[in-house]
C-alpha positions as a printed NumPy array, in Angstrom:
array([[ 30.508,  18.904,   9.392],
       [ 31.671,  15.773,  11.348],
       [ 31.868,  12.976,   8.991],
       [ 32.564,  10.5  ,  11.607],
       [ 29.051,  10.788,  12.817],
       [ 28.095,   8.206,  10.058],
       [ 30.718,   5.87 ,  11.007],
       [ 29.276,   6.016,  14.503],
       [ 25.748,   5.152,  13.508],
       [ 26.996,   2.11 ,  11.555],
       [ 29.21 ,   0.891,  14.465],
       [ 26.29 ,   1.271,  16.959],
       [ 23.883,  -0.781,  14.779],
       [ 26.947,  -3.318,  14.456],
       [ 26.72 ,  -3.88 ,  18.319],
       [ 23.266,  -5.72 ,  17.461],
       [ 23.411,  -6.732,  13.876],
       [ 26.152,  -9.328,  12.729],
       [ 27.907,  -8.763,   9.201],
       [ 25.654,  -6.874,   6.756],
       [ 28.102,  -3.642,   6.692],
       [ 26.601,  -2.799,   3.153],
       [ 23.092,  -2.932,   4.244],
       [ 23.769,  -0.519,   7.062],
       [ 25.392,   1.752,   4.721],
       [ 22.088,   1.722,   2.259],
       [ 20.077,   2.054,   5.291],
       [ 21.985,   5.218,   6.091],
       [ 22.039,   6.319,   2.382],
       [ 18.329,   6.41 ,   2.233],
       [ 18.121,   8.272,   5.535],
       [ 20.598,  11.155,   4.482],
       [ 19.341,  11.255,   1.086],
       [ 15.978,  12.254,   2.593],
       [ 14.309,   9.123,   1.038],
       [ 12.835,   5.779,   2.288],
       [ 13.909,   2.32 ,   2.256],
       [ 12.06 ,  -1.202,   1.172],
       [ 13.636,  -3.954,   2.948],
       [ 12.459,  -7.079,   0.889],
       [ 13.573, -10.559,   2.326],
       [ 12.341, -13.811,   3.715],
       [ 11.198, -13.929,   7.443],
       [ 13.799, -14.173,  10.208],
       [ 16.836, -12.48 ,   8.481],
       [ 16.956,  -9.247,  10.77 ],
       [ 14.803,  -6.742,   8.677],
       [ 13.017,  -5.526,  11.722],
       [ 15.989,  -5.765,  14.126],
       [ 18.07 ,  -3.426,  11.652],
       [ 15.188,  -0.904,  11.521],
       [ 14.974,  -0.719,  15.396],
       [ 18.456,  -0.708,  15.727],
       [ 18.829,   2.347,  13.424],
       [ 15.909,   4.181,  14.918],
       [ 17.685,   3.821,  18.313],
       [ 20.817,   4.873,  17.027],
       [ 19.648,   8.308,  15.809],
       [ 17.76 ,   9.155,  18.941],
       [ 14.359,  10.35 ,  17.22 ],
       [ 10.916,   9.043,  17.897],
       [  9.83 ,   5.662,  16.368],
       [  6.867,   3.74 ,  15.62 ],
       [  6.089,   0.428,  14.514],
       [  3.014,  -0.582,  12.629],
       [  2.131,  -4.201,  11.67 ],
       [  0.238,  -3.916,   8.541],
       [ -2.812,  -6.058,   8.344],
       [ -5.863,  -6.48 ,   5.7  ],
       [ -8.069,  -4.732,   8.21 ],
       [ -5.845,  -1.519,   8.602],
       [ -7.536,   1.569,   7.528],
       [ -5.954,   4.959,   6.349],
       [ -6.865,   6.679,   9.51 ],
       [ -4.931,   4.045,  11.653],
       [ -1.941,   5.458,  10.033],
       [ -2.621,   9.147,   9.578],
       [ -4.558,   9.889,  12.535],
       [ -8.227,  11.188,  12.814],
       [-10.463,  14.05 ,  14.333],
       [-11.919,  12.902,  17.567],
       [-15.075,  14.507,  19.01 ],
       [-14.458,  15.807,  22.433],
       [-17.826,  15.791,  24.354],
       [-16.285,  17.763,  27.108],
       [-15.388,  20.835,  24.884],
       [-17.807,  20.265,  22.236],
       [-15.009,  20.428,  19.559],
       [-13.032,  17.93 ,  17.49 ],
       [ -9.49 ,  17.353,  18.321],
       [ -6.83 ,  15.889,  16.021],
       [ -5.626,  12.301,  17.307],
       [ -2.227,  11.83 ,  15.857],
       [ -1.431,   8.459,  14.187],
       [  1.915,   6.697,  13.972],
       [  3.015,   8.902,  11.014],
       [  3.843,  11.484,  13.391],
       [  7.212,  10.069,  14.153],
       [ 10.815,  10.605,  12.955],
       [ 11.192,   6.75 ,  12.07 ],
       [  8.038,   4.747,  11.112],
       [  8.569,   0.929,  10.651],
       [  5.97 ,  -0.253,   8.196],
       [  6.113,  -3.861,   8.872],
       [  4.823,  -6.393,   6.058],
       [  3.509,  -3.279,   4.19 ],
       [  2.216,  -5.734,   1.497],
       [ -0.218,  -7.274,   3.799],
       [ -2.428,  -4.308,   3.879],
       [ -5.132,  -3.132,   1.297],
       [ -3.94 ,  -0.716,  -1.489],
       [ -6.18 ,   2.278,   0.002],
       [ -4.092,   1.915,   3.228],
       [ -0.761,   1.483,   1.299],
       [ -1.804,   4.771,  -0.794],
       [ -2.363,   6.72 ,   2.577],
       [  1.51 ,   6.751,   2.75 ],
       [  2.265,   8.356,  -0.55 ],
       [  1.782,  12.072,   0.297],
       [  3.865,  11.457,   3.676],
       [  6.647,   9.712,   1.703],
       [  6.876,  12.236,  -0.961],
       [  6.105,  15.526,   1.075],
       [  6.539,  15.109,   4.538],
       [  2.957,  16.004,   5.261],
       [ -0.3  ,  14.382,   6.065],
       [ -3.637,  15.653,   5.208],
       [ -6.803,  14.911,   7.243],
       [-10.218,  16.078,   6.628],
       [ -8.678,  18.882,   4.484],
       [ -6.16 ,  19.926,   6.836],
       [ -2.338,  19.584,   5.988],
       [ -0.075,  19.055,   8.954],
       [  3.729,  18.884,   8.689],
       [  5.469,  15.804,   9.691],
       [  8.389,  15.626,  12.161],
       [ 11.76 ,  16.227,  10.778],
       [ 13.607,  13.871,   9.848],
       [ 10.776,  11.679,   8.717],
       [ 11.952,   8.252,   7.503],
       [  9.962,   5.261,   6.384],
       [ 11.494,   1.758,   6.631],
       [  9.173,  -0.718,   5.038],
       [  9.475,  -4.76 ,   5.043],
       [  7.796,  -7.03 ,   2.962],
       [  8.206, -11.042,   2.135],
       [  8.694, -11.35 ,  -1.594],
       [  7.915, -15.143,  -1.563],
       [  4.767, -15.195,   0.318],
       [  1.499, -14.298,  -1.983],
       [ -1.001, -15.638,   0.158],
       [ -3.323, -12.723,   1.575],
       [ -1.016, -10.087,   0.345],
       [ -1.4  ,  -6.869,  -1.78 ],
       [  1.554,  -6.362,  -4.102],
       [  2.882,  -2.693,  -3.89 ],
       [  1.698,  -0.785,  -7.099],
       [  4.661,   0.553,  -9.297],
       [  3.769,   4.084,  -8.038],
       [  4.554,   3.374,  -4.562],
       [  7.511,   1.305,  -5.413],
       [  8.818,   4.307,  -7.071],
       [  8.467,   6.499,  -3.832],
       [ 11.248,   4.114,  -2.189],
       [ 14.594,   5.503,  -2.97 ],
       [ 16.031,   2.019,  -2.198],
       [ 15.051,  -1.387,  -2.122],
       [ 17.446,  -4.145,  -0.896],
       [ 17.534,  -7.492,   0.849],
       [ 19.781,  -8.942,   3.629],
       [ 20.34 , -12.396,   2.637],
       [ 21.438, -15.396,   5.021],
       [ 24.457, -14.694,   7.153],
       [ 27.358, -16.971,   6.786],
       [ 28.139, -19.901,   8.98 ],
       [ 30.388, -18.111,  11.18 ],
       [ 28.15 , -15.141,  11.52 ],
       [ 25.387, -17.229,  12.588],
       [ 27.445, -18.89 ,  15.344],
       [ 28.312, -15.343,  16.335],
       [ 24.614, -14.423,  16.322],
       [ 23.985, -17.247,  18.7  ],
       [ 26.659, -16.367,  21.101],
       [ 25.657, -12.64 ,  21.144],
       [ 21.816, -13.365,  21.758],
       [ 22.354, -16.42 ,  24.108],
       [ 21.824, -14.536,  27.361],
       [ 20.228, -11.05 ,  26.409],
       [ 19.117,  -9.089,  23.485],
       [ 21.654,  -6.282,  22.884],
       [ 19.245,  -4.041,  21.26 ],
       [ 17.537,  -3.391,  24.842],
       [ 20.724,  -1.807,  25.87 ],
       [ 21.459,   0.14 ,  22.714],
       [ 21.63 ,   3.952,  23.172],
       [ 21.348,   6.87 ,  20.673],
       [ 24.972,   7.895,  19.186],
       [ 23.328,  10.954,  17.375],
       [ 20.47 ,  13.282,  17.733],
       [ 17.674,  13.923,  15.497],
       [ 19.044,  17.639,  14.753],
       [ 22.412,  16.033,  13.765],
       [ 20.805,  13.925,  11.244],
       [ 19.166,  17.01 ,   9.907],
       [ 22.757,  18.592,   9.821],
       [ 24.001,  15.523,   7.789],
       [ 21.031,  15.787,   5.326],
       [ 22.159,  19.507,   4.673],
       [ 25.675,  18.319,   4.407],
       [ 24.76 ,  15.8  ,   1.713],
       [ 23.069,  18.377,  -0.554],
       [ 26.493,  20.283,  -0.787],
       [ 28.504,  17.009,  -1.939],
       [ 29.961,  17.881,  -5.228],
       [ 28.666,  16.028,  -8.238],
       [ 30.767,  16.605, -11.511],
       [ 29.183,  16.978, -15.022],
       [ 30.556,  13.473, -15.799],
       [ 28.878,  11.887, -12.793],
       [ 25.478,  13.545, -14.06 ],
       [ 26.022,  12.315, -17.451],
       [ 26.707,   8.826, -16.255],
       [ 23.594,   8.759, -14.027],
       [ 21.266,   9.941, -16.971],
       [ 22.941,   7.579, -19.417],
       [ 21.995,   4.634, -16.898],
       [ 18.459,   5.417, -16.518],
       [ 18.   ,   6.371, -20.175],
       [ 19.409,   3.064, -21.178],
       [ 16.737,   1.319, -19.047],
       [ 14.105,   3.092, -21.361],
       [ 15.561,   1.693, -24.444],
       [ 15.893,  -1.749, -23.381],
       [ 13.567,  -4.291, -25.429],
       [ 13.533,  -6.487, -22.286],
       [ 11.554,  -3.858, -20.331],
       [  8.096,  -2.587, -20.595],
       [  8.989,   0.684, -18.793],
       [ 12.46 ,   1.76 , -17.515],
       [ 13.414,   4.108, -14.726],
       [ 11.735,   7.583, -14.515],
       [ 13.408,  10.955, -14.113],
       [ 12.692,  10.588, -10.341],
       [ 15.107,   7.573, -10.384],
       [ 17.73 ,   9.675, -11.788],
       [ 17.421,  12.349,  -9.011],
       [ 17.187,   9.737,  -6.358],
       [ 20.443,   8.   ,  -7.761],
       [ 21.96 ,  11.587,  -7.667],
       [ 20.866,  11.853,  -4.139],
       [ 22.055,   8.573,  -3.142],
       [ 25.352,   8.858,  -4.602],
       [ 25.925,  12.173,  -2.573],
       [ 24.87 ,  10.352,   0.582],
       [ 27.052,   7.338,   0.085],
       [ 30.144,   9.928,  -0.541],
       [ 29.292,  11.387,   2.652],
       [ 29.209,   8.308,   4.528],
       [ 32.668,   7.364,   3.093],
       [ 33.971,  10.782,   4.361],
       [ 34.496,  12.456,   1.038],
       [ 33.037,  15.823,  -0.307],
       [ 32.556,  14.506,  -3.895],
       [ 30.902,  11.522,  -5.825],
       [ 33.051,   8.98 ,  -7.504],
       [ 31.663,   6.528, -10.191],
       [ 32.015,   3.664,  -7.795],
       [ 29.336,   5.329,  -5.519],
       [ 26.948,   5.457,  -8.502],
       [ 27.915,   1.723,  -9.245],
       [ 27.216,   0.69 ,  -5.747],
       [ 23.898,   2.021,  -5.723],
       [ 22.616,   1.018,  -9.263],
       [ 20.859,  -1.933,  -8.22 ],
       [ 19.085,  -0.861,  -4.986],
       [ 18.093,   2.266,  -6.454],
       [ 16.966,   1.158,  -9.916],
       [ 15.89 ,  -2.514, -10.201],
       [ 12.596,  -2.417,  -8.297],
       [ 11.277,   0.45 , -10.461],
       [ 11.699,  -1.444, -13.946],
       [  8.897,  -3.371, -15.3  ],
       [  9.77 ,  -6.391, -17.546],
       [  8.33 ,  -7.546, -20.757],
       [  5.772, -10.341, -20.265],
       [  8.   , -12.795, -22.068],
       [ 10.965, -11.946, -19.884],
       [  9.005, -12.846, -16.739],
       [  7.849, -15.917, -18.167],
       [ 11.33 , -16.897, -18.906],
       [ 12.441, -16.355, -15.286],
       [ 14.591, -13.331, -15.916],
       [ 14.842, -10.545, -13.459],
       [ 15.246,  -6.939, -13.237],
       [ 18.574,  -7.334, -11.56 ],
       [ 19.786,  -9.307, -14.311],
       [ 18.586,  -7.038, -16.915],
       [ 20.085,  -4.024, -15.232],
       [ 23.343,  -5.711, -15.123],
       [ 23.34 ,  -6.192, -18.69 ],
       [ 22.529,  -2.586, -19.289],
       [ 25.014,  -1.312, -16.787],
       [ 27.867,  -3.273, -18.685],
       [ 27.113,  -1.37 , -21.777],
       [ 27.263,   2.379, -20.335],
       [ 30.666,   3.574, -20.279],
       [ 32.024,   4.737, -16.864],
       [ 33.765,   7.946, -16.634],
       [ 37.294,   7.601, -16.396],
       [ 38.161,  11.322, -15.189],
       [ 36.306,  13.505, -12.781],
       [ 36.439,  17.252, -12.702],
       [ 36.078,  19.344,  -9.754],
       [ 36.572,  17.218,  -7.006],
       [ 37.496,  20.047,  -4.741]])
């Protein structure tokens, strides 16, 4: 497997986006781990631009859906349309039938429409009128939402948040980075000239290669110790699920692949703890009132879990 493919994708995205190299890694981690990502940040920091840049870089089909309160499940999944010429129903595919789906402002649509994504995100298939259809491969959902605006929004339920392998934010650029953004976008939009550097078939190959990345018994024990510790914290109502442990394992394999290794290190797991676990935790009511956050609590929990000092079977 050509490990440099991952580097090529990140470098290609960097032709449009300035800085944010760790965010590019996380985006690629979610894709190679066969998961999905939620980009949660204020408007204008580049969430949609980063999603479009990745979609163009991997050469797959791309659809964008602006989620609104009047959006219905059939607008996402597709529907059966009666053809008067043939006298039969034919399936009209929805935007789910794509390699990369940008679900923009996902928290602006009603829970019923949000739930229409669950089957697709978990099983890469869609069911319409009792007929189940496979989705194109790879299938990758990049969802965005604004966490500070509550008017006219429908917060994602915990069951759907748990479907997202990663949740991350982008943050503001530095002063120097913002000046460079102005220079880069002054005369033209570089995303218009962005071309694919890999194919959809190569992405599938990278996903298969990710599954073969070695994970030592010590790393597996470290992952389970982390998630188990969240379940015993008195500051949390509910900790991380076994699905979270599996997602952390797969994400760590993907990060090792991106960093051109065939084995997982504790540093891979530590890098992914917050984006994989924090959005799944439910705080006690008292902690929410105090203004405590899942990220802060998770940092305290992580500090109390011993990190493996020796890893066996790296080769």
